[in-house]
C-alpha positions in Angstrom: 18.9 4.9 56.1 16.0 4.3 53.7 15.8 2.7 50.4 13.4 3.6 47.6 13.4 1.3 44.5 12.1 2.9 41.3 11.5 0.5 38.2 14.9 -1.2 38.4 13.7 -4.3 36.6 12.6 -2.4 33.6 16.0 -0.8 33.4 17.7 -4.1 33.7 15.8 -5.7 30.8 16.5 -2.7 28.6 20.2 -2.7 29.5 20.7 -6.4 28.9 18.8 -6.1 25.6 21.0 -3.2 24.5 24.3 -4.8 25.4 23.3 -8.1 23.7 22.3 -6.2 20.6 25.6 -4.4 20.6 27.5 -7.8 20.7 25.5 -9.3 17.8 25.6 -6.2 15.6 29.2 -5.7 16.4 30.2 -9.2 15.2 28.2 -8.6 11.9 30.0 -5.2 11.4 33.3 -6.8 12.2 32.9 -9.3 9.4 31.7 -6.6 7.0 34.8 -4.4 7.7 37.3 -7.2 7.4 35.7 -8.1 4.1 36.2 -4.5 3.0 39.9 -4.6 4.1 40.4 -7.9 2.3 39.0 -6.4 -0.9 40.9 -3.1 -0.8 44.1 -3.7 1.2 43.7 -0.2 2.7 45.5 0.6 5.9 42.7 3.0 6.8 40.1 0.3 6.4 42.2 -2.1 8.5 42.3 0.6 11.2 38.5 0.8 11.1 38.2 -3.0 11.3 40.7 -3.2 14.2 38.5 -0.8 16.1 35.5 -3.1 15.5 37.4 -5.9 17.2 37.6 -3.6 20.2 33.9 -2.8 19.9 33.0 -6.5 20.1 35.3 -7.2 23.1 34.0 -4.1 24.9 30.4 -5.0 24.3 30.9 -8.5 25.7 32.5 -7.0 28.8 29.7 -4.4 29.1 27.1 -7.2 28.9 28.8 -9.1 31.7 29.2 -5.9 33.8 25.5 -5.0 33.5 24.5 -8.5 34.8 27.0 -8.2 37.7 25.9 -4.7 38.5 22.3 -5.8 38.8 23.1 -8.1 41.7 21.7 -6.8 45.0 23.9 -5.7 47.9 25.3 -8.5 50.1 27.6 -8.8 53.1 30.8 -8.4 51.0 29.4 -5.6 48.9 27.0 -3.6 51.1 26.8 -0.8 48.6 26.0 -3.1 45.7 28.0 -4.1 42.6 27.4 -1.0 40.4 31.0 0.1 40.2 31.8 -2.8 37.9 30.3 -0.7 35.2 33.0 1.9 35.7 35.6 -0.8 35.4 33.9 -1.8 32.1 34.1 1.7 30.8 37.8 1.9 31.8 38.5 -1.4 30.2 36.9 -0.2 27.0 38.9 3.0 27.2 42.1 1.0 27.6 41.3 -1.2 24.6 40.6 1.9 22.5 44.0 3.4 23.4 45.7 0.1 22.4 43.8 0.0 19.1 44.8 3.6 18.4 48.5 2.8 19.0 48.3 -0.1 16.6 46.6 2.1 14.0 49.2 4.8 14.3 52.0 2.2 13.9 50.3 0.9 10.7 49.8 4.4 9.3 53.5 5.4 9.9 54.7 2.2 8.2 52.4 3.0 5.3 54.0 6.4 4.8 57.2 4.7 3.8 55.6 2.4 1.3 52.0 3.2 0.4 50.1 0.0 -0.6 48.3 -0.4 -3.9 44.5 -0.4 -3.3 42.0 -2.5 -5.1 38.2 -2.9 -5.4 37.7 0.6 -3.9 34.1 0.9 -5.0 32.8 -2.2 -3.2 35.1 -1.6 -0.2 33.8 2.0 0.1 30.2 0.7 0.0 30.7 -1.9 2.7 32.4 0.6 5.0 29.6 3.1 4.4 26.9 0.5 5.3 28.9 -0.3 8.5 29.0 3.4 9.4 25.3 3.8 9.0 24.4 0.8 11.2 27.0 1.8 13.8 25.6 5.3 14.0 22.0 4.1 14.6 23.2 1.6 17.2 25.4 4.1 19.0 22.7 6.7 19.3 20.3 4.0 20.7 22.9 2.8 23.2 23.6 6.3 24.5 19.8 6.9 25.0 19.5 3.6 26.9 22.6 4.3 29.0 21.5 7.7 30.0 17.9 6.6 30.8 19.1 3.7 32.9 22.1 5.5 34.4 24.5 2.9 32.9 28.0 4.2 32.4 29.0 1.0 30.6 26.3 1.2 28.0 26.7 4.9 27.4 30.4 4.4 27.0 29.7 1.6 24.5 27.5 4.0 22.5 30.0 6.8 22.6 32.7 4.4 21.3 30.4 3.4 18.4 29.9 7.0 17.5 33.7 7.4 17.5 33.8 4.4 15.2 31.3 6.1 12.9 33.7 9.1 12.6 36.5 6.7 11.7 34.3 4.9 9.1 33.2 8.2 7.5 36.8 9.3 7.3 37.7 6.0 5.7 35.0 6.4 3.1 36.1 9.9 2.3 39.7 8.8 2.0 38.9 5.9 -0.3 36.9 8.2 -2.6 39.9 10.6 -2.7 42.3 7.8 -3.6 39.9 6.4 -6.2 39.5 9.9 -7.9 43.1 11.1 -7.6 45.2 8.0 -7.3 47.1 9.5 -4.4 48.0 6.4 -2.4 49.7 8.5 0.3 46.3 9.6 1.4 45.5 6.2 2.9 48.3 6.0 5.5 47.9 9.8 6.3 44.2 9.1 6.9 45.0 6.1 9.1 47.3 8.3 11.3 44.6 11.0 11.7 42.0 8.4 12.6 44.4 6.8 15.1 44.9 10.1 16.8 41.1 10.7 17.0 40.6 7.2 18.5 43.4 7.8 20.9 41.8 11.0 22.3 38.4 9.2 22.6 40.0 6.4 24.6 41.7 8.9 26.9 38.4 10.7 27.6 36.7 7.4 28.4 39.6 6.4 30.8 39.4 9.8 32.5 35.6 9.6 33.0 35.9 6.0 34.4 38.6 7.0 36.8 36.5 10.0 38.0 33.5 7.8 38.7 35.6 5.2 40.5 37.0 7.9 42.7 33.5 9.2 43.5 34.2 12.7 42.0 31.3 15.1 42.5 28.7 15.0 39.8 27.7 18.6 39.4 24.5 17.9 37.4 23.4 15.3 39.9 23.9 17.7 42.8 21.9 20.4 41.0 19.0 17.9 40.4 19.0 17.0 44.1 19.1 20.6 45.2 16.2 21.5 42.8 14.1 18.7 44.2 14.7 19.8 47.8 13.8 23.4 46.9 10.7 22.3 45.0 9.3 20.1 47.8 10.4 22.4 50.6 7.9 22.8 53.5 7.7 24.9 56.7 10.0 23.3 59.2 12.7 22.4 56.6 15.6 24.6 57.6 19.1 25.0 56.2 20.0 21.7 54.5 23.8 21.4 54.2 26.7 18.9 53.7 24.9 17.4 50.7 26.9 14.5 49.1 26.0 12.0 46.5 27.6 9.1 44.6 26.3 6.8 42.0 27.0 3.1 41.6 25.4 1.9 38.4 21.6 2.4 38.9 22.0 3.0 42.7 22.2 6.5 43.9 23.5 7.2 47.4 22.5 10.6 48.9 23.2 12.0 52.4 22.9 15.4 53.9 22.1 17.3 57.1 18.9 19.4 57.7 17.6 21.4 60.6 14.0 20.8 61.8 12.0 22.3 64.7 13.6 21.1 68.0 10.1 20.8 69.6 8.9 18.2 67.0 8.6 14.7 68.3 10.3 11.8 66.7 7.2 10.7 64.8 6.9 14.1 63.1 10.5 14.2 62.2 10.4 10.6 60.8 7.3 11.4 58.7 8.9 14.5 57.2 12.1 12.6 56.4 10.1 9.9 54.6 8.4 12.6 52.5 11.7 14.1 51.5 13.1 10.6 50.5 10.0 9.9 48.5 10.3 13.1 46.6 14.0 12.5 45.8 13.3 8.9 44.6 10.4 10.1 42.4 12.5 12.9 40.9 15.8 11.1 40.4 14.4 7.8 39.0 17.0 5.6 40.6 17.3 3.0 43.3 17.8 5.6 46.0 19.6 5.0 49.3 19.3 8.1 51.5 20.7 9.1 54.8 19.3 12.3 56.2 20.7 13.6 59.5 18.3 15.8 61.3 19.7 18.6 63.6 17.5 20.6 66.1 16.9 24.1 65.0 18.7 27.0 66.7 17.5 30.5 67.8 19.3 32.0 64.9 16.8 30.3 62.5 13.7 32.0 64.0 13.7 35.1 61.8 13.6 33.0 58.7 11.4 30.1 59.9 7.9 29.8 58.4 6.4 27.5 61.1 3.4 29.5 62.5 2.6 27.6 65.7 6.2 27.4 67.1 6.1 27.3 71.0 9.8 28.1 71.3 10.1 31.0 68.8 12.5 33.7 70.0 12.1 36.2 67.2 9.3 37.0 64.6 9.7 35.8 61.1 11.2 38.6 58.9 11.9 36.7 55.7 12.4 33.4 54.0 15.6 31.4 54.3 17.4 31.5 51.0 18.4 28.0 49.7 21.1 27.7 47.1 23.4 25.1 45.7 26.4 26.8 47.3 25.1 26.5 50.8 23.3 23.1 50.5 26.3 21.4 49.1 28.7 23.1 51.5 30.7 21.2 54.0 29.0 22.9 57.0 26.1 25.1 58.1 25.6 28.4 56.5 27.9 31.0 58.3 24.9 33.2 59.0 23.4 30.6 61.2 26.6 29.0 62.7 26.0 30.1 66.2 
């Protein structure tokens, strides 16, 4: 197994900075939204403020998880601590679902007795400001999360964008109430927003569970296959049984590949190092790769581009086709399985 580290320290600093900013800004917006609720008495505004409580709690958990995930592998955790970020995302998803249920209960109660709303102008303005700040912060967090392969930070950003949708809906609802005087709009809006938040939390829980169970990442596999094809050299034959899994910023990749059976151990080791370097440079992660080398078979000769092969049994008649379907298959390509 070989390990290739690519700028992990830069990613760690940006991740910690992003999560800390999320906590600080979240507390400010929480104060702003509860002020808007105190002014208006709106169930929809209370729903928005309640979601901000979840935002702050989730951001604190995300900050802690990023710090833990950055710890190097040890005897008890030989694959590192990166999966804590998936727990963080799942925790946030669970909190979102709980907040959604509370919002739905408030909205249903409001249908029976819609509350009289006050100071709608100022309350609307405060909610709109909070939505704008949340939108900017959410977009930034998603960019940082994707660049640094942090599921926790990306989940935090996605949650904030969901919060923006909630806030925009609240602003629209308050304007409608102010213009028409229809108080029933407020609890109806709270119910609609609660349903939107509920689905967002469910999506986050599902994604977290998928990562914790090491579900195949199709985009990640495509990127690995593209890298292998781009850096392919004569002597690289029929890669197969490709698997990958991510734990925070650490990417684990393993696959089998055939190489000329007459190469000595030094040549094989050199070529494996070259492949690992190419993967690390392309994937931009802390890469841990296990490449199992199999000796080539006579069935490879017709598609092998090695020119000075001393054991060739057939002339080259073409180039071996490489595709995602065969490289990520569970065994050698059937055309060569003999």
